[in-house]
N, C-alpha and C positions, 0 to 999 in steps of 0.2 A: 350369444354375445361373443365377439372376437376375442381369442385368448390373449392377444397382445394388449388389447384394451383392458382386460381383466388384470393382467400382470402389472400394467401401469398404475391402475387404481390401488392394487395391493401394495405396490412399492411406495406410493405416496402416503398411504395409511401407516405403513410400517415406519417410515422415516419421521413423519410429523408426530406420530404417536409416541415413538421413543423420545424424540426431542422434547415434546410437551411434558413427558414424564420426568424430565431432568437427566436423562441418560447422556453420558459424554458423547460428543460428536463422533469420535473414532469408534467407540463401541457400537453406536447406532449404525454406522456404515458397515461394520463387520457383521453385526447381527442381521441387518437387512439383506446383505449379500448372501449369507448362509441360508436364510429362510427362503429367499427367492430361488436359489438353486435347489433346495430341498422340495419346494412346492411345485416348481414348474419344469424341472429338468430331471433326467436320470443320471446326470454326471456324478462322479465320485466327489462329493462335496469336501470331505476332509482333506484328501490329498491335494485337490486343486487349491483350496484356501491356504494350506500350509506352504505350497510351492509359490503361490502368488505373494504371500506375505514376505517370504524370503527374497524372491526376485526383485520386489519393489523397494526393499530396504537397503540395498547396497549400490544403487546407481551412482556412477561417478559424478553426474551433474549435481547430485545432492550434497556433495562434499563442500561446496561453496557456502551452503546454507549456515551450518554452525559457525563457520569462520566469520562471515559477515555479521552474524548475531553477536559473536564474541567481540568483534571490533567495536560494535555499538556499545556493548556493555562496558568495555574498557574506558571509552571516551565519556560515557554517561557518568562515570565515577571520577572524572577529571574536572578541571575548572574551565573546560572548553566553552561552556555556555556563558559563563561570566565574561570571558575574554571576547566572545562574539558580541555581547551587549555593549561592552566598552568600545569595540571596534566599529560597530555599525552606527552607534548613536551620533557621533560627529558627522557622519557621512549623509544621514537622512534627516537629521533634526530640522533642517530648513525646508524640506519638501512639504507640500500640502498634505496634512495627515501626520506630520512630525514623526514621533517615535513609534506610532502604530506600524510604520514600515519595518521597524526592527523585528516585530513579530513575524512578518511575512518573509523577510530576507533571512532572519535567523532560522526559521523553520526550513527554508529552502536549503540553507547550508547544512543544517543538522540532518535533514532528510537524506542528503547525499552521503552521509556517514553512517547513520544507524539503520536505514532501510525500514524503519518501523514508524507507523503513524502515531501510536499512543506514546511511545518514548519521545518522539519529536515534540509533540504537543505538551507533554508533561514537563520536559526539561526546559523548554523555552518559557513556558507559562510560569514555572516557579521563579524564574529570573525576572521576567518583565512585568507580571501583574502587580507586584508591590510598587515598582517604580512608576508605572503608568497611573496607578491609583493615587499615588502621592502627588502626581502632577495634575490630577483632576481630568484625566482623559475619560471620554464617555465609556461607561461600562459595556454597553452593547457592542461598540466597535472593538474594545479590548478583547472581549469574549469571541466575537465573530472572526476577527483576524487570526486569533490563535487557533480556534477550532477548525476554521476553514483551511488555514495554511498548514496545520498539522497533517492534513491529508497528503501533503506533498511527499511524506515519508513512503507512500506506496508508489508514486509515479517516478520520482527522480531516482536514478540508479545509485547504488545497488539496492534493489527492492526485493524484500522477502516474498511478496506476492508474485512478482515476476519470475522468481526462481521456481516457485510452486507451479505456476502456469506453464513455464518452459518444460519442466519435468513431465507434467500431466499431458501437455499437448505435443510433446516430443519436438520442441522448437529450440533453436539456439538461444541460450540465456544471454550470451554476449550481444546478439542482434536485438533482443528484447530490451536490454539495458540501454543500448545506443538509441533505439527507437523512442525511448521515453524522455530523451534529453530535450528536444525541441518542444514537445507538448508541456513538459515541466516548466521550461522557461516562459512559455506563452501563458501558462496558468499564473505564474508569479506576476507577469505584466498585467494580466486581467485583475488580479487581487489588488495590486498597487494602484492601478488606474481607478478602480471603484473606490478605494479608500481615499484617494486624492479628491475625486469628484464629490464624495459624501462630505468631506471636510470643508470643501469650498462652498457647498450648499448649506452647511450647518456651522457657519463660523462662530455663532453665538454659543455653541456647545463645546467648542474646542478651546483648550488652554492657549495662552500666549506662546508663540514660538520661542525656542531657545535662541540666545544670541548666536550669531554666525561664528562657528569655530574657526580659529586661525589655521594656518597651514601646518603648524607643528602638531596641533590636535588631530588633524586629518591624517597626518603621517603616522602618529602614534596609533590611531585607529586601524590603519592598514597593517601596521606591525602586529597588532593583536589578532587580525583576521588571517594573517599569512599561514600559520600552522594548519588551520582547518582547510583553507582553500588549497594549500599545497598537497595535503593528503588526498583530497578529492581529485585533484588533477592527476596525481600519481596513480590512483586506482582506476579511474575512468580512462585516463590517457593510455594506460598499459593495455586495456582491453581494446579501445578504439584503434590504437596503433598496431594491433596484431602482435604485440610483444608478449602477451600473457592471456591465458584462458581466464574465465571468471573465477575459477578455483585458485589459480596462481595469483590473480589480482587480489583475491581475498586474503591470501597469505601475506602479500605485500601490505595490505591494509592493516592486518593485525600487528605486523612488525612495526609499521609506522605509528599505530595507535599506542603501542607499548613504549616506543621512543618518546612520543609527545607526553604521555603520562609520566614517564620518568623525568623528563625535563621540567615538567610543571610541579614535580615534587609530590604527586598524588599516587605514585606507584609504590605500594607497600604490600606486604603479604596478605593482609586482610582484604584490601580492595581487589588484589589479583584473584584470590580464591572466590570471593563473592561474584566477580565477573565470570569466572569459569563455570561455577555452579549455575548461575542464572542462564548462561548460554546453553549449558547442557539441558536444563529443564525445558527451555523454549524449543530447542532443536528437537529434543525427543518427542515433545508434544506434536510438533508439526510433522515430523517423520512418521509417527504412528498414524496420524490422520491420513497422510498420503498412502501408506501401506494398506490401511483398511479401505480407503477409497478405491484402490486397485482391485481389491476383492469384490467390491460392489460393481465395478466396471466389468469384471469377468462374468459376474452373475447376470447382469443385464445383457451382456453380449451373448451368453448362452440362450437367454430368453429371446434374443433377436430384437430387443426393444429399440436400440438406437437406429438400426436400419429401417425398422417399420415406421418409427416416428419421422425419420428423415424423408422417407418415401411419402408419408402422409403430408408433411409440410410442402414437399416438392409438388405434390398433386394439387395443393391450393394455389399454385402458380403465383406465390407472393414474390414481389420484386425483392432484391437484396436489401433495399432500404426498409421495406415493410417488415421483412424478417428481423432486421436489426432492431427495429422499433419494438416489436413484440418481445424479443429477447431482453432488451433494455428494461422494459416494464417488469418482466419476470425477475430480473436480477435486483432491481430496486425493491420489489416486494420482499424477496428473500433477504435483502439487506436490512429490512426492518426487524428481522428476527435472528439472523446468523451473522458471524464475522466472515471476513473476506476469504480466508483459506478454505473454510467449510463450503462457501458458495462455489468456489472453483472446483473443488473435488467432487461436490455433489452433482454439479450440472455438466461437467466437461464431457462425460460419456454420451450425453444426449445432444448437447449444443454443438460440439465440434463437427460431427458428421453433417449437421444441418448447414453450418456456415461453409464447410468445404464444398458441399453440393451446390451452394449458391455462388461459389467462386470467390469467397472472401479470403484475403490473405490472412494467415493465422498469426503472423507477427503483428499485423495491424489490429487484429481482433484481440490480441493480448493487451494492447494499450487501451482499446475500447472498453474491455471488461475491467481493467484496472481503474479507469476513470469512474466507471459506475460503482465499483466497490469503494472508491474514495468518497463518492456521494453518500453511499450507505453508512459511512463512518459518522456522518453528521445528520442522520435521519433517526427520529425516535421510532420505536421505544428502545432499540438496542444499538444506538449509535455510540461506539466506544469513546470517540472524542468528546461527545456531549458529557459523558460521565467523568472523563478526565477534567474537563473544564468546570464541572460542578464541584469536584473535589478541590480544585485549585482556587476557585473564586468564591465558593460558598453560595453561589446563586442557585435558585431552583431550576429543575431541568427544563421547564417550559420557557423560562427567560433565556436560558442558554440556546435552546432550539430556535426561538424566535430571532435571536441575534445572529445565528448562523445561517438562516434561510437565504439571505442574499448571496452567500458564498456557494450554497447549493445550486442556485440559479446560474452562477458563473461557471460551475463545473458542467452544467448542462449546455451552456454556451460553448465551452471547449469541446464537448462531445459533438455538437453540431458542426463545429469548425473542422474537426478531423474527419468527419463523415463527408462533408462537402469537399474537403481538400485532403485526401489521404496522404499526399506527399509530405505533409507536416510530420507524419509518423515515419514514412518509408524512405525519405530522402537520405538521411544520414546512414542507415544500414547498408545502402548501396555501395558505400565507399569502404566497407569493412573488408579486410583481407580474407 
């Protein structure tokens, strides 16, 4: 039996065995890498692992990660979500679907601030679920719009997943951020379109619409939205305009978040320290996973597994579309058991050589894989957004999964759109300096 085939089987057994035993993802990656080097190579395992851990832990691109996480933690502890509900309600209350659109647009706005799917879903959910329940909105649509729209936290920049992918694939994080803008807006349109259509087809299940707000109410709503939208424009605009790198834009975002929190009266010593410590914990976890994944990448490179697999796939003469279809199925299956960061770091050393051989643009592929990981957030049994919605609403996990399924299909529709029309992703990055 070919040694490459044996090494691939051993690697799969090691990874899934450790994960099934409940071992942390980072420790799983590190242990699997060390065992692969010890079993299949004569390389000095200790010195290589030590140097790889060090080299992968201080990359400049990674500095934006804790800053964006901290920005989200600051705003998570402010009254931003309450202001967004007040601001969006008068603007969307008369649309078909009514206040359900607050879930979608609120998640879209908060996604552009936190970069986290779970934080987006939980924050908006805590604010809107009681209000929608009080107004007798259908539970399935309340849950579906929240869980589905919560995934926008991964696609709309700044996205933690995109930072991890950019570091792993050695791609410009700024270009990835900008590439996610149009797909993110398109996904919001798809969600709002479906919600409007569903409400028109199920008028008997929808509550009566609120009375039309006057001009003053709309103006007050816009005033409540202005701080959040202004911060988003400042962060994303500074990157797109070439005035700041993603790391510098993250600093701008943190300063802006602190100012907004101070102006809202929520910035105190307790909230400040809680935000800092939460950001440290999250950032350390992600950074440790990335460093350990680099060790696994070095190990499989020494075994020559990526090149062999890429050669094997190339020998199958699959078209780029067929290859993307196979990889999409693989990622969705992994998404049933792993969270997004783990999927990227586990698969990048094998997938990236394949897609490069097939001539696929790596920035485009970053958005492709981000949308797939978004879909994985709402697929059982380990769909994090499903668990968030279960805790927020008290519904059982099957009810939540069923309510979210139409939004999973809409994510697949977006995936088909960007595959058929890659310029949806690649058009904006062309204008970056």
